[in-house]
N, C-alpha and C positions, 0 to 999 in steps of 0.2 A: 789436151796433153795429158799424160797419166806416168804413174810412178809404178814401180813394180809391188806385188803385195806382200805383205808382213802381218803381223800378229796383229787382232784389231782388240777393241775393245769388247765389242758385243760379236755376237753370233747372229744377232736377232734383226729383221728387217720390218720391225713393229710398224705398222703406219700410223702416220702422223693423225692428230686429233679431227683434224679436218677434211680426211682423205676419204673419196666416194668411190674409189677403186685400189686395190693392190695388186703387186706385180710379185710372183713369184721367179726367182732366180736359177736359171739352169745351171749354174755353177755353185760349188761351195762357197759361205759367205767368205773365209779365210782366203780366198782366190783371187779376192777382189783387188785390182789396182785402183790407187788412187788417181783421180780426175779434177783437173783445174778447170773453174768458169773463170771469164773474164765478167765483170760486172762493172757499168758504169755509174759509180754515184752522183747522185744529185748533192745531196748535202752527207757532211763527213763528223759533225760534232753534234753529238743527241746528249738530252739534259733528262736528270732525274731527281726527284721530290723526296725520295725514301729516308727519312730518319735514320735509318740503319745504316746508311753509307758515308763515308768519308769523302766525299765527292762529288760535283753537279754535274760536269761535264766530262764526256768520253769520247773517245775516239775507237773502234775496231777494225782494223784492216782488213780482216779476214769474217766470212761467214761458214762457219764447220770449220773443226778441228782434230788433223791428223793424230793429233797424240792419243787421241780414241780413250778419254779417262770416262769410266762407264758411268760415274757418277755427276758430269758436268751438267749445270743446273742450264748450260746453252743449249741442249740438245734440243728440247723442244721448238724453238727458233726455226728449226729446221721444216715443221711442219708448215711455214706459213709458206714457202717456196714449194710446197706439195712433195716433199721429201720425207724418208724415215727420218725421225730421230735418232735411229739406231746405227745400222752400217752406213745408209746414207751420208748421217751428220759427220763421219770421220773419213768417208772416201768420196764425197761430193763436195769439192773444196772451193768456195766461191773467193776469188782476190778482186779487190776495188783500184783498178787499175788506174783510177786518175786521183786517188785519194791526196795526193800532195797537191796536184792542182787546185782542187773543190779547197782544201783547207787554207791556200794560197789566196785563195779567191776569198773566203771567209774571212778571215784574219783583215783585208783591205777594206772592207765595207765599215763605212763611218759609223754604222749602230754599234760595231761588235764592240764588246769592253773584254778586256782580258782578265781573263782568271785560270789559275791552272788547270790542265786537261790532263785525265788519265787515259793512259792507251792500253787496252788488253780487259778492259774490263768484262766482256762475256766471254771471247774466243782468246787464245794466247798468241801475240802480235810476234812471237819468235817459235812459231810451228814449223815444221820441215819446210813448205811451201817458200818461206823467209829468206831460205839461202840465198835462192835464185830469185825472187821477186824483190827483195828489198824494199817493199812499200813501207814498212815501218822506219828503216833508214831512211829515205826520203822525208817522211814525216818529220823526223827528228832534225834533219838538215833545216827543213823549212821553219820550224818553231825555233832552232837554234838563230838562226838568219835575223828573225825577230826578236829575237832573247824575251821568248815566250816559255813561263813555267809550266812543266809538265812531269808527271809518274809514269812509271810502267810498271805492271804486272804481269808475272813469267815464271814457269817453273823450267825455262830452258837454258841451257850454258851459252844459247848463242847469242844473248846479250851483251857478251862480253865483247863481240866482235864489235858492238857499237860503243866501246868505253872512249875513244876518241871524240864523240859528241857527247856523252853522258858526262864524263869527268869534268871537261869545263863547265858547263851548266851547273855541275852541282857544289863546284867552287864560289859560282856567283850566286849560290843560293837559291836557282832555278831547276834543279830537277831532284828527283828522289826513284828509288827501286823497291817494290814488293815483289819476294822471292817465295812462291809456296814451294814448302815441304812437306810432303803427305806420309811419308814413311822413309825410313833409313835401311829399310830391307829388301833389296834386289828382288826378289821372289815374288814379295807382294806387290810392288810397283810394277812388275813386269805384268802381272793379273789387272791392279786397278788402272794403272796406267801407261799403257804398252810400249807407246813409241814417244815417251817424255823421256827426259833425262833422268838419270838415276838419283837417288837422294844424296848423296854422299858426295853426287858433283854440283848440287845446288849448293852444299854445305863451302864448294869449293867456289862457287860464283858470289856467294856473299862476302869469302874471304878477299877474291878479289876485287870486288865494288866497293868494300870497306877501304883495303887498303888505297884506292883511288880516291877516296873522299867522298864517297858516294854517301847517303845517308840512306841505310838499308831497313825495313822492315822483313820481320817473316810472318807469313800465314800460314799455322797449322791447319791446315784444311784438305779436306773436310777430317773432323775425328770423329771416328766410326767406334762405337762401342762394339767391344769384342773382335774386332779386327785389327785398328790400330791405336787405339788410345792408350794401349801400354806404351807406348814408344812419346807421347807427350814429352816427359820429364826430360829423356834424353835427345830429343829434338832442341830443346829450347836451350838444353846445356852447349851441345854443341853448335849453334848458330851463334849464340852469345860470345862464345870463344872465339867464332870468325869473326866477329865486329859487328853483328846486327845492334840495332839502335832500338828497337824495338819490337814487339810479337804480340799478334792477335791469333784467335785461331775461331772456327765456325763449324757447327758440326753437319753432320749430312744432311744434305735437303734433297727431297724428293718429287719435285714438281712435275705435273702432268705426265708425260709419258716417261720422266728418269723412273718414276714408282716402278712401274713394269719390268723395265730393262735391268733395274736394279735386283728385282727379285729373282728374276731367271739367271744373272750371276751370280750372286750369291748361293743359288741351290746349287749351282753349276759346281763353283770352287771350294764352298764352305756348308755344305750339307749338314755336318755335325751341330751347327751353332746358328743355321738359318732361325729357327723359331725363338731363339735369344734375342740375335740380332732386332728382328724386327719388332718384340715385346717391347725392347728398351728405347726402339726408336718410337715407338707409339706413347712409351712412357714419357720420352722429350716433348711429345707435340701434342698432348692434350687425351690420347687415346686414339689419333689417328696416325696415319703413315706419314702426315705433312703438314704443316701449320703455316700459311702463308702469311700471317697477320705479322706488323711492323714491331719489332722489338722482340718478337718472338721465333721468328726464321732462322736467323742465324744463332740463336744460343738455347731455343727451346725454353721449358721451365721445369719447375718439379724437382725431386731430391736428385735426379740423375746432373741437370743441368748445375743445380748448385754445387755439386760435386767435381765435377767437370769445371768450372769456375774457379773454385777454391783450389783446384791441382794446379789449374794453369798459373792464377795470381802469387801461387806460393813459390811454383817453378821460377818465375819471370822474377819475381823479388831474389832469389836467391843467387841469380845471375847476373843481376844489374838491367834487366831489361823495360823499357818503360811500356806502359798498356797501348797497344796500337792506336795510333792517332795518324789522321792526314799531317804530314809534316808540312810547316809554313812556308812557303816556297814566294819568292817575291816577285810578284807582276809590275814593280814600277818602273823598269828597264825597258817595260814591251813596244818597240816600233813596227807600226806597219808595213806591209810590204810595198814595193811601188807596181807600175804595170806590166813590168816585165819581169817581175820575180827579183829586183832590186828593192832595198827600202826607199822609201820616199825621202825625195831631196826635201819634203819640208820639215822632214822629222830632223831633230838633231843628232 
């Protein structure tokens, strides 16, 4: 199944780092339609041990993301399925059709130990495919049935569709949402994130979530010197006024194929400042375009990193936002599901 073509984040079909052959397209990259591929998941919860992250357990209902964010750190994952981290990442979307079923089976195991799970750590759980696939919604239904704590990370207004599931869980201390706000400039948004919700629409999302009693943190991410860093203070001010409780930022990350894709985009859209942007990014990462070391990859190091940190901390203090931390969510009410998707009769 496919959807009609529209703007893309990149025009490149750069092959993945494991590719042994390359494919030349007969049609212009901008004419490519989105194709959806059914994927049968064997497991659904993944774990990490990174000290940079505020979570351990996560779920990603989709592989690839139609939002087309040129900077997306998940792009290199498409190389593992022999596809391009460029155009393929945003036009060849894999959906985990049995995600809710696998989640229910996982939560049913006697060995399972409940801890908050974060949905959308790699690709957006509310990207366009979710309107029809409703996989994220099905996952939330399972989590709510079991009184399991969860957080969501998104830049899409579609999250408001599921307020009927998120808000009741939030009132019981079992749910929170992180909203990514990269820019309030719609022209820049259309270049950086062509199919994502507009920045001011995301501020509205923060307002609606907060009004419904959902704890909201905002991620000003990625911060890119000379591209969007001048918006930092205004974004913080607007999301604080909308009801966000905390905020954090991440500097631009360029792992693997993201680096050359980003430099192609930069040369196309901002040739006048491309050299300055890359020189500053190298200053942030010890002379390299990217430093993957823990404690450095998200914030960078050196004078530029210190300046961004000071500006961000000052803006948050002025507007009453706490530093970004994972909200403490309640796991004590968890009840394992029964064999037929009903809660176990052995649980109170």
